[in-house]
ROLUM-58007 format. One record per residue (C-alpha): residue number from 1; residue in one letter; chain; x, y, z. Coordinates in Angstrom, 3 decimals. Each point is the difference from the previous one (the first is absolute). Layout:
// ROLUM-58007
NODE;NUM;A;A;X;Y;Z;
...
// end
This chain:
// ROLUM-58007
NODE;1;X;A;77.191;101.874;96.511;
NODE;2;X;A;-3.269;1.889;-0.600;
NODE;3;X;A;-1.327;-0.146;-3.530;
NODE;4;X;A;0.123;3.770;-0.278;
NODE;5;X;A;3.728;0.164;0.777;
NODE;6;X;A;1.104;-0.763;-3.559;
NODE;7;X;A;-2.221;2.583;-1.724;
NODE;8;X;A;0.848;2.553;2.683;
NODE;9;X;A;3.731;-0.577;-0.570;
NODE;10;X;A;-0.477;0.368;-3.765;
NODE;11;X;A;-1.987;3.181;0.588;
NODE;12;X;A;2.739;1.456;2.186;
NODE;13;X;A;2.653;-0.980;-2.523;
NODE;14;X;A;-1.993;1.657;-2.789;
NODE;15;X;A;-0.436;3.144;2.091;
NODE;16;X;A;3.771;0.156;0.606;
NODE;17;X;A;0.722;-0.448;-3.703;
NODE;18;X;A;-2.556;2.688;-0.857;
NODE;19;X;A;1.444;2.463;2.516;
NODE;20;X;A;3.514;-0.723;-1.265;
NODE;21;X;A;-1.145;0.690;-3.563;
NODE;22;X;A;-1.569;3.298;1.077;
NODE;23;X;A;3.187;0.978;1.831;
NODE;24;X;A;2.087;-0.910;-3.056;
NODE;25;X;A;-2.174;2.149;-2.277;
NODE;26;X;A;0.187;2.799;2.541;
NODE;27;X;A;3.815;-0.111;0.012;
NODE;28;X;A;0.294;-0.365;-3.768;
NODE;29;X;A;-1.773;3.276;-0.844;
NODE;30;X;A;0.643;1.970;3.175;
NODE;31;X;A;1.873;2.896;-1.649;
NODE;32;X;A;-2.960;0.553;-2.354;
NODE;33;X;A;-2.431;0.002;2.914;
NODE;34;X;A;1.987;2.322;2.239;
NODE;35;X;A;1.363;2.653;-2.365;
NODE;36;X;A;-2.212;2.141;-2.240;
NODE;37;X;A;2.963;1.401;-1.955;
NODE;38;X;A;1.203;-3.493;-0.835;
NODE;39;X;A;-3.503;-1.063;-1.093;
NODE;40;X;A;-0.081;2.930;-2.416;
NODE;41;X;A;3.457;-0.765;-1.365;
NODE;42;X;A;-0.720;-3.724;-0.321;
NODE;43;X;A;-3.225;0.701;-1.916;
NODE;44;X;A;1.852;2.304;-2.385;
NODE;45;X;A;2.703;-2.616;-0.508;
NODE;46;X;A;-2.612;-2.639;-0.859;
NODE;47;X;A;-0.850;2.053;-3.088;
NODE;48;X;A;3.458;1.343;-0.835;
NODE;49;X;A;2.057;-3.194;0.303;
NODE;50;X;A;-2.299;-1.885;-2.360;
NODE;51;X;A;0.515;2.841;-2.475;
NODE;52;X;A;3.769;-0.135;0.473;
NODE;53;X;A;0.133;-3.715;-0.845;
NODE;54;X;A;-2.180;0.683;-3.034;
NODE;55;X;A;2.570;2.565;-1.134;
NODE;56;X;A;2.908;-2.406;0.561;
NODE;57;X;A;-1.609;-2.567;-2.314;
NODE;58;X;A;-0.986;2.654;-2.554;
NODE;59;X;A;3.530;1.435;-0.059;
NODE;60;X;A;1.578;-3.366;-0.724;
NODE;61;X;A;-2.575;-0.709;-2.713;
NODE;62;X;A;0.538;3.443;-1.522;
NODE;63;X;A;3.763;-0.524;-0.168;
NODE;64;X;A;-0.498;-3.379;-1.668;
NODE;65;X;A;-2.318;1.594;-2.575;
NODE;66;X;A;2.502;2.749;-0.729;
NODE;67;X;A;3.097;-2.212;-0.175;
NODE;68;X;A;-0.996;-3.686;-0.376;
NODE;69;X;A;3.035;-0.686;2.198;
NODE;70;X;A;0.183;-1.686;3.442;
NODE;71;X;A;3.267;1.878;0.512;
NODE;72;X;A;-1.945;3.256;-0.225;
NODE;73;X;A;-2.166;-1.158;2.929;
NODE;74;X;A;3.186;-0.547;2.009;
NODE;75;X;A;0.945;3.566;-0.920;
NODE;76;X;A;-3.350;1.152;1.362;
NODE;77;X;A;0.659;-1.720;3.340;
NODE;78;X;A;3.430;1.633;0.124;
NODE;79;X;A;-1.486;3.469;-0.617;
NODE;80;X;A;-2.620;-0.494;2.705;
NODE;81;X;A;2.384;-1.134;2.741;
NODE;82;X;A;3.323;1.667;-0.874;
NODE;83;X;A;-1.014;3.299;1.703;
NODE;84;X;A;-0.436;-1.856;3.284;
NODE;85;X;A;3.337;-1.721;-0.486;
NODE;86;X;A;1.681;3.399;-0.337;
NODE;87;X;A;-2.022;2.092;2.457;
NODE;88;X;A;-1.786;-2.410;2.351;
NODE;89;X;A;2.441;0.152;2.930;
NODE;90;X;A;0.309;3.832;0.298;
NODE;91;X;A;-3.758;0.383;-0.601;
NODE;92;X;A;-0.653;-0.948;3.622;
NODE;93;X;A;1.867;3.068;1.227;
NODE;94;X;A;-2.381;2.168;-2.048;
NODE;95;X;A;-3.055;-1.819;1.361;
NODE;96;X;A;1.218;0.615;3.561;
NODE;97;X;A;0.087;3.757;-0.650;
NODE;98;X;A;-3.510;0.447;-1.431;
NODE;99;X;A;-3.617;-0.261;1.105;
NODE;100;X;A;-0.757;-3.592;-0.992;
NODE;101;X;A;-3.672;0.382;-0.903;
NODE;102;X;A;0.673;2.955;-2.278;
NODE;103;X;A;2.974;-1.779;-1.556;
NODE;104;X;A;-2.160;-3.010;-0.899;
NODE;105;X;A;-2.652;2.322;-1.443;
NODE;106;X;A;2.628;1.555;-2.283;
NODE;107;X;A;1.504;-3.342;-1.076;
NODE;108;X;A;-3.432;-1.477;-0.719;
NODE;109;X;A;-0.928;3.092;-2.008;
NODE;110;X;A;3.262;-0.301;-1.966;
NODE;111;X;A;-0.703;-3.673;-0.725;
NODE;112;X;A;-3.472;0.971;-1.214;
NODE;113;X;A;1.557;2.514;-2.428;
NODE;114;X;A;2.224;-2.766;-1.403;
NODE;115;X;A;-3.064;-2.203;-0.548;
NODE;116;X;A;-1.819;2.870;-1.731;
NODE;117;X;A;3.001;0.515;-2.286;
NODE;118;X;A;0.056;-3.706;-0.883;
NODE;119;X;A;-3.719;0.086;-0.769;
NODE;120;X;A;0.430;3.062;-2.231;
NODE;121;X;A;2.885;-1.380;-2.085;
NODE;122;X;A;-1.761;-3.357;-0.477;
NODE;123;X;A;-3.447;1.392;-0.808;
NODE;124;X;A;1.464;2.548;-2.424;
NODE;125;X;A;2.204;-2.609;-1.719;
NODE;126;X;A;3.237;1.846;0.820;
NODE;127;X;A;1.510;-2.611;2.327;
NODE;128;X;A;3.539;-1.068;-0.851;
NODE;129;X;A;2.411;-2.210;1.908;
NODE;130;X;A;2.223;2.908;1.189;
NODE;131;X;A;-3.057;1.931;1.238;
NODE;132;X;A;-1.345;-3.033;1.860;
NODE;133;X;A;3.416;-0.662;1.559;
NODE;134;X;A;0.240;3.645;1.075;
NODE;135;X;A;-3.433;-0.040;1.617;
NODE;136;X;A;0.763;-3.329;1.696;
NODE;137;X;A;3.200;1.508;1.423;
NODE;138;X;A;-1.932;3.046;1.259;
NODE;139;X;A;-2.418;-2.381;1.693;
NODE;140;X;A;3.016;-1.662;1.594;
NODE;141;X;A;1.191;3.384;1.298;
NODE;142;X;A;-3.336;0.546;1.767;
NODE;143;X;A;0.370;-3.451;1.587;
NODE;144;X;A;3.323;1.046;1.556;
NODE;145;X;A;-1.788;2.304;2.473;
NODE;146;X;A;-3.467;-1.547;-0.112;
NODE;147;X;A;0.949;-3.481;1.247;
NODE;148;X;A;1.798;1.041;3.231;
NODE;149;X;A;-2.539;2.819;0.440;
NODE;150;X;A;-2.947;-2.420;0.001;
NODE;151;X;A;1.775;-2.395;2.380;
NODE;152;X;A;0.811;2.840;2.416;
NODE;153;X;A;-3.537;1.353;-0.280;
NODE;154;X;A;-1.317;-3.426;1.015;
NODE;155;X;A;1.829;0.350;3.313;
NODE;156;X;A;-1.405;3.507;0.474;
NODE;157;X;A;-3.539;-1.229;-0.680;
NODE;158;X;A;-0.034;-2.993;2.370;
NODE;159;X;A;2.915;0.446;2.417;
NODE;160;X;A;2.339;-2.695;1.314;
NODE;161;X;A;-2.613;-2.371;1.475;
NODE;162;X;A;-1.836;-0.672;-3.261;
NODE;163;X;A;2.948;0.448;-2.385;
NODE;164;X;A;0.556;-3.730;-0.586;
NODE;165;X;A;-3.715;-0.417;-0.689;
NODE;166;X;A;-0.197;2.939;-2.417;
NODE;167;X;A;3.154;-1.038;-1.893;
NODE;168;X;A;-1.429;-3.493;-0.437;
NODE;169;X;A;-3.367;1.344;-1.190;
NODE;170;X;A;1.818;2.257;-2.474;
NODE;171;X;A;1.852;-3.040;-1.291;
NODE;172;X;A;-3.232;-1.961;-0.283;
NODE;173;X;A;-1.607;2.801;-1.967;
NODE;174;X;A;3.022;0.216;-2.300;
NODE;175;X;A;-0.156;-3.711;-0.767;
NODE;176;X;A;-3.767;0.002;-0.491;
NODE;177;X;A;0.487;2.836;-2.485;
NODE;178;X;A;2.744;-2.029;-1.688;
NODE;179;X;A;-2.643;-2.622;-0.824;
NODE;180;X;A;-2.944;2.308;-0.794;
NODE;181;X;A;1.750;2.848;-1.847;
NODE;182;X;A;1.623;-2.062;-2.782;
NODE;183;X;A;-3.243;-1.917;-0.551;
NODE;184;X;A;-1.910;3.254;-0.513;
NODE;185;X;A;2.791;1.329;-2.223;
NODE;186;X;A;-0.178;-3.063;-2.239;
NODE;187;X;A;-3.723;0.474;-0.542;
NODE;188;X;A;0.349;3.744;-0.609;
NODE;189;X;A;2.925;-0.325;-2.417;
NODE;190;X;A;-1.972;-2.513;-2.049;
NODE;191;X;A;-3.245;1.988;0.041;
NODE;192;X;A;0.856;3.731;0.072;
NODE;193;X;A;3.774;0.257;-0.481;
NODE;194;X;A;3.150;0.824;1.945;
NODE;195;X;A;-0.606;3.740;0.258;
NODE;196;X;A;-3.137;-0.470;2.082;
NODE;197;X;A;2.025;-1.980;2.581;
NODE;198;X;A;2.253;3.002;0.528;
NODE;199;X;A;-3.028;2.287;0.206;
NODE;200;X;A;-1.687;-2.170;2.625;
NODE;201;X;A;3.221;-0.148;2.025;
NODE;202;X;A;0.345;3.787;-0.130;
NODE;203;X;A;-3.537;0.370;1.356;
NODE;204;X;A;0.681;-2.576;2.719;
NODE;205;X;A;2.545;2.328;1.627;
NODE;206;X;A;-2.873;2.328;0.900;
NODE;207;X;A;-1.117;-2.571;2.586;
NODE;208;X;A;3.327;0.177;1.864;
NODE;209;X;A;0.270;3.782;-0.306;
NODE;210;X;A;-3.517;0.383;1.382;
NODE;211;X;A;0.799;-2.328;2.900;
NODE;212;X;A;3.168;1.952;0.828;
NODE;213;X;A;-1.873;3.305;-0.145;
NODE;214;X;A;-2.749;-1.285;2.356;
NODE;215;X;A;2.429;-1.212;2.682;
NODE;216;X;A;-0.124;1.595;3.439;
NODE;217;X;A;3.537;1.217;0.482;
NODE;218;X;A;-0.559;0.253;3.732;
NODE;219;X;A;-0.494;-3.780;0.146;
NODE;220;X;A;3.382;-0.733;-1.593;
NODE;221;X;A;2.785;-1.147;2.311;
NODE;222;X;A;2.468;2.834;0.217;
NODE;223;X;A;3.535;-0.945;-0.979;
NODE;224;X;A;3.209;1.947;0.369;
NODE;225;X;A;1.372;1.477;-3.218;
NODE;226;X;A;3.581;1.042;-0.810;
NODE;227;X;A;-0.284;2.958;-2.402;
NODE;228;X;A;3.401;1.533;0.709;
NODE;229;X;A;2.248;-2.839;-1.109;
NODE;230;X;A;1.246;-0.333;-3.580;
NODE;231;X;A;-1.151;-2.920;-2.118;
NODE;232;X;A;3.509;-1.478;-0.116;
NODE;233;X;A;0.547;0.453;3.727;
NODE;234;X;A;-3.423;-1.419;0.771;
NODE;235;X;A;0.659;-3.031;-2.192;
NODE;236;X;A;3.281;-0.682;1.810;
NODE;237;X;A;-1.793;0.274;3.341;
NODE;238;X;A;-2.573;-2.593;-1.077;
NODE;239;X;A;2.679;-2.378;-1.254;
NODE;240;X;A;1.963;0.354;3.256;
NODE;241;X;A;-3.098;-0.742;2.069;
NODE;242;X;A;-0.806;-3.107;-2.068;
NODE;243;X;A;3.581;-1.270;0.297;
NODE;244;X;A;0.123;0.631;3.775;
NODE;245;X;A;-3.360;-1.594;0.866;
NODE;246;X;A;0.412;-3.801;0.016;
NODE;247;X;A;-3.599;-1.036;-0.637;
NODE;248;X;A;-0.610;2.512;-2.772;
NODE;249;X;A;3.363;-0.872;-1.538;
NODE;250;X;A;-0.951;-3.688;0.069;
NODE;251;X;A;-3.439;0.614;-1.525;
NODE;252;X;A;1.340;2.233;-2.770;
NODE;253;X;A;2.804;-2.460;-0.824;
NODE;254;X;A;-2.444;-2.886;-0.417;
NODE;255;X;A;-2.454;2.160;-1.971;
NODE;256;X;A;2.784;1.201;-2.319;
NODE;257;X;A;1.232;-3.511;-0.775;
NODE;258;X;A;-3.478;-1.474;-0.453;
NODE;259;X;A;-1.121;3.036;-1.981;
NODE;260;X;A;2.975;-0.182;-2.334;
NODE;261;X;A;0.021;-3.760;-0.563;
NODE;262;X;A;-3.550;-1.066;0.761;
NODE;263;X;A;-2.569;2.656;-0.851;
NODE;264;X;A;0.171;-0.355;-3.773;
NODE;265;X;A;-3.392;-1.512;-0.737;
NODE;266;X;A;-0.649;2.351;-2.908;
NODE;267;X;A;2.982;-1.648;-1.694;
NODE;268;X;A;-0.153;-3.563;1.320;
NODE;269;X;A;-3.707;-0.887;-0.145;
NODE;270;X;A;-0.313;0.654;-3.764;
NODE;271;X;A;3.156;-2.067;-0.553;
NODE;272;X;A;-1.318;-2.726;2.299;
NODE;273;X;A;-3.215;-0.174;-2.029;
NODE;274;X;A;1.548;0.087;-3.468;
NODE;275;X;A;3.382;-1.720;0.332;
NODE;276;X;A;-0.442;-2.417;2.923;
NODE;277;X;A;-3.697;-0.917;0.097;
NODE;278;X;A;-0.586;0.588;-3.743;
NODE;279;X;A;-3.462;1.531;0.468;
NODE;280;X;A;-1.734;2.909;-1.675;
NODE;281;X;A;-1.180;3.452;1.011;
NODE;282;X;A;-3.117;-1.182;1.831;
NODE;283;X;A;1.994;-2.301;2.288;
NODE;284;X;A;2.516;2.810;0.549;
NODE;285;X;A;-2.882;2.219;1.126;
NODE;286;X;A;-1.140;-2.670;2.443;
NODE;287;X;A;3.509;-0.358;1.424;
NODE;288;X;A;0.207;3.755;0.530;
NODE;289;X;A;-3.454;0.026;1.576;
NODE;290;X;A;1.019;-2.863;2.320;
NODE;291;X;A;2.909;2.032;1.337;
NODE;292;X;A;-2.255;3.042;0.469;
NODE;293;X;A;-2.696;-2.020;1.776;
NODE;294;X;A;2.553;-1.536;2.340;
NODE;295;X;A;1.482;3.406;0.709;
NODE;296;X;A;-3.461;1.327;0.849;
NODE;297;X;A;-0.574;-2.851;2.465;
NODE;298;X;A;3.439;0.586;1.518;
NODE;299;X;A;-0.864;3.678;0.470;
NODE;300;X;A;-3.174;-0.889;1.904;
NODE;301;X;A;1.949;-2.428;2.203;
NODE;302;X;A;2.616;2.683;0.729;
NODE;303;X;A;-2.714;2.562;0.734;
NODE;304;X;A;-1.439;-2.328;2.646;
NODE;305;X;A;3.287;-0.109;1.948;
NODE;306;X;A;0.060;2.085;3.153;
NODE;307;X;A;3.320;1.689;-0.722;
NODE;308;X;A;3.032;-0.043;-2.251;
NODE;309;X;A;2.637;-2.508;1.062;
NODE;310;X;A;3.281;-1.488;-1.116;
NODE;311;X;A;-1.643;-3.423;0.333;
NODE;312;X;A;-2.578;0.815;-2.709;
NODE;313;X;A;2.695;1.538;-2.202;
NODE;314;X;A;2.187;-3.094;0.392;
NODE;315;X;A;-2.920;-2.367;-0.656;
NODE;316;X;A;-0.942;1.883;-3.169;
NODE;317;X;A;3.589;-0.038;-1.263;
NODE;318;X;A;0.553;-3.697;0.733;
NODE;319;X;A;-3.353;-0.990;-1.502;
NODE;320;X;A;0.652;2.043;-3.133;
NODE;321;X;A;3.501;-1.454;-0.429;
NODE;322;X;A;-0.981;-3.635;0.595;
NODE;323;X;A;-2.928;0.276;-2.415;
NODE;324;X;A;2.252;1.525;-2.673;
NODE;325;X;A;2.290;-3.001;0.371;
NODE;326;X;A;-3.028;-2.276;-0.328;
NODE;327;X;A;-1.076;1.819;-3.181;
NODE;328;X;A;3.404;-0.415;-1.684;
NODE;329;X;A;-0.480;-3.582;-1.340;
NODE;330;X;A;-3.755;0.273;-0.701;
NODE;331;X;A;-1.295;-0.622;-3.545;
NODE;332;X;A;-3.710;-0.325;0.740;
NODE;333;X;A;-2.105;3.134;-0.418;
NODE;334;X;A;-2.430;-0.830;2.837;
NODE;335;X;A;2.769;-0.699;2.487;
NODE;336;X;A;1.740;3.198;-1.110;
NODE;337;X;A;-3.204;1.987;0.520;
NODE;338;X;A;-0.496;-1.400;3.497;
NODE;339;X;A;3.609;0.773;0.930;
NODE;340;X;A;-0.225;3.535;-1.434;
NODE;341;X;A;-3.102;0.646;2.113;
NODE;342;X;A;1.854;-1.140;3.129;
NODE;343;X;A;3.065;2.037;-1.035;
NODE;344;X;A;-2.181;3.091;-0.399;
NODE;345;X;A;-1.385;-0.467;3.511;
NODE;346;X;A;3.430;-0.424;1.594;
NODE;347;X;A;1.444;2.898;-1.946;
NODE;348;X;A;-2.702;2.354;1.290;
NODE;349;X;A;0.637;-1.065;3.604;
NODE;350;X;A;3.721;0.592;-0.587;
NODE;351;X;A;-0.384;3.415;-1.678;
NODE;352;X;A;-2.708;1.425;2.288;
NODE;353;X;A;1.850;-1.103;3.139;
NODE;354;X;A;3.236;1.533;-1.297;
NODE;355;X;A;-1.718;3.289;-0.790;
NODE;356;X;A;-1.575;0.235;3.455;
NODE;357;X;A;3.201;-1.002;1.828;
NODE;358;X;A;1.981;2.694;-1.818;
NODE;359;X;A;-2.558;2.725;0.663;
NODE;360;X;A;-0.615;-0.918;3.637;
NODE;361;X;A;3.734;-0.156;0.730;
NODE;362;X;A;0.661;3.430;-1.517;
NODE;363;X;A;-0.391;3.431;1.647;
NODE;364;X;A;-2.555;2.294;-1.625;
NODE;365;X;A;2.496;2.396;-1.569;
NODE;366;X;A;1.755;-2.871;-1.837;
NODE;367;X;A;-3.037;-2.022;-1.096;
NODE;368;X;A;-0.053;1.168;-3.628;
NODE;369;X;A;3.680;-0.817;-0.435;
NODE;370;X;A;-0.297;-3.503;1.420;
NODE;371;X;A;-3.155;-0.710;-2.007;
NODE;372;X;A;1.891;1.113;-3.116;
NODE;373;X;A;2.767;-2.487;0.770;
NODE;374;X;A;-2.602;-2.740;0.434;
NODE;375;X;A;-1.707;0.874;-3.291;
NODE;376;X;A;3.337;0.303;-1.803;
NODE;377;X;A;0.575;-3.702;0.629;
NODE;378;X;A;-3.139;-0.816;-2.025;
NODE;379;X;A;-0.421;2.834;-2.500;
NODE;380;X;A;3.472;1.465;-0.394;
NODE;381;X;A;1.696;-3.339;-0.545;
NODE;382;X;A;-2.700;-1.277;-2.383;
NODE;383;X;A;2.009;0.640;-3.219;
NODE;384;X;A;3.002;-1.912;1.358;
NODE;385;X;A;-2.179;-2.785;1.389;
NODE;386;X;A;-1.701;-0.446;-3.374;
NODE;387;X;A;3.396;-0.300;-1.719;
NODE;388;X;A;1.176;-2.529;2.601;
NODE;389;X;A;-3.178;-2.068;-0.352;
NODE;390;X;A;0.335;0.032;-3.783;
NODE;391;X;A;3.642;-1.080;0.160;
NODE;392;X;A;-0.701;-2.840;2.453;
NODE;393;X;A;-2.858;-1.212;-2.172;
NODE;394;X;A;2.207;0.122;-3.105;
NODE;395;X;A;2.676;-2.053;1.781;
NODE;396;X;A;-2.149;-2.624;1.702;
NODE;397;X;A;-3.676;0.693;-0.614;
NODE;398;X;A;-2.557;1.290;2.459;
NODE;399;X;A;0.852;-2.895;2.305;
NODE;400;X;A;3.455;1.480;0.647;
NODE;401;X;A;-1.455;3.481;0.576;
NODE;402;X;A;-2.533;-1.298;2.540;
NODE;403;X;A;2.612;-2.158;1.734;
NODE;404;X;A;2.458;2.892;0.355;
NODE;405;X;A;-2.805;2.146;1.405;
NODE;406;X;A;-0.899;-2.632;2.592;
NODE;407;X;A;3.566;-0.591;1.132;
NODE;408;X;A;0.709;3.741;0.164;
NODE;409;X;A;-3.045;0.641;2.176;
NODE;410;X;A;0.788;-2.833;2.418;
NODE;411;X;A;3.653;1.045;0.364;
NODE;412;X;A;-0.941;3.665;0.453;
NODE;413;X;A;-2.622;-0.604;2.703;
NODE;414;X;A;2.217;-2.572;1.727;
NODE;415;X;A;2.971;2.382;0.235;
NODE;416;X;A;-2.214;2.945;0.983;
NODE;417;X;A;-1.723;-1.988;2.753;
NODE;418;X;A;3.329;-1.157;1.385;
NODE;419;X;A;1.423;3.516;0.067;
NODE;420;X;A;-3.169;1.355;1.525;
NODE;421;X;A;0.256;-2.433;2.907;
NODE;422;X;A;3.578;1.082;0.626;
NODE;423;X;A;-0.832;3.718;0.019;
NODE;424;X;A;-0.363;1.090;3.659;
NODE;425;X;A;-1.962;3.131;-0.835;
NODE;426;X;A;-2.930;-1.900;-1.471;
NODE;427;X;A;-3.191;-0.690;1.830;
NODE;428;X;A;-1.013;-3.666;0.266;
// end
C-alpha cells in the first residue's frame, strides 16, 4: 500500500464528516433560512419568551410575598390554566374562522395589557391576592386563543415542508427561554424588584407585535377558513375528524395520556429535589436547568429530521417513558440531573413530532381545532395532572409518580402502535 493511502483515506473521511455536519446544520435551521416571515417571528419570540418566563417566576414570587403560603401558588397555577381547561377545545373553532396573523396580534396585545396592569399594581403598592389571581386568569384567557393561533400561524409562515423543522425550533426557543428567563428574573427581583420584571415583560411584547406587523402577508401560505359555521358546530366537526382519522386519533390519545400523567414537572421536580433527594434551592435550579438543556438539544435533533414521522414520535415516547422508569428509584442528584436532561430531550422529540403529525394530517379549515385538541392535552389538563402527581407522590413518593408515568407512556404507545398497524387507511 502506498504511504499516502492512509492520510488520503483520513482526509476523505474528514471531508465526508465535514460535509455531513454542514448538511446537518443546513437542515436544522432551514425554515429560518427560507422564510422571511418566520425569521421575523422567531426574532420577536427570542425577546418575548424570555420576558414571559421572567413574569412566570415573578408572579409566583409575588404570590408568596402576599400570602406566605405554598397553597396560594397552587391557586395561581389553577387561575392561569383553568381558562384553557374550560375553553381550550372550542377555541380552535374560533381560530379557524379568523385571520391568524391579526388574531395573534390581538392576543399578544391583550397579554401585554395584563403585564402592564401587573406592573402598575406592584409598583404602586396596590397588589392584593385577589387582584393578582384575576390578572393571572385574564392572562390565561388570552392564552386560550393565542396558543392555537401561534401554532397555526407557524404553518402559514413555513408551509407543510418545513413545519416539523419550525415546530422543533419553536420548542428549542421555548426551552432556552425556560433556562434564561428565570435566571434573569432572579437577578432583577433581587436588585430592582418584582414590578420591574412585569414592566420588562410588557415591553418585550413590542418585539413580537413589530415582527407581526412587518410580515409580508403575500408570503403566507393561504389556508381555507370556515367563517360560516357556529363555534359549537365547528367544535363537533373537529372532534369527529379526530375520532375518524386513525393516525391523528392515535397521536392525540398518546399525547392526552402522557400529558395528563407525565407532564407534571412543575409539581414533581420540586418534590424530587426536596423530599426525595433532600437538596436545596440551588440544586433544584440545576435540576430544572438540566431538563431545559436536554429539551433544547432534543429540539435541535428534531429540527434536523427531514420530515415528521410516526417513528420519531414513537421513539420519543418510548425514550421518555423508559427514562421516567429509570428515574423512579434514583436518590443521587447527579444521576437525577443526567436522567432529567435525557428526559427533556426525548420529551421534545415526542411533543414536536406529535404537533407536526397532527397539523400535517389535518385539512386547512380544521387546523385550529385539531391544534387546540393537541394543546388541550398539555395545557387544559394541567390542573388535573398536577393533582394526580401530588396524590401519587403523597401515596408513594416521587418514585411512584415517575413509575406510573413510565408505565402509562409505554402502554399508550404500545396500544396505539398496534392499532395503527391494523388500520387499513393508514399510510406505511
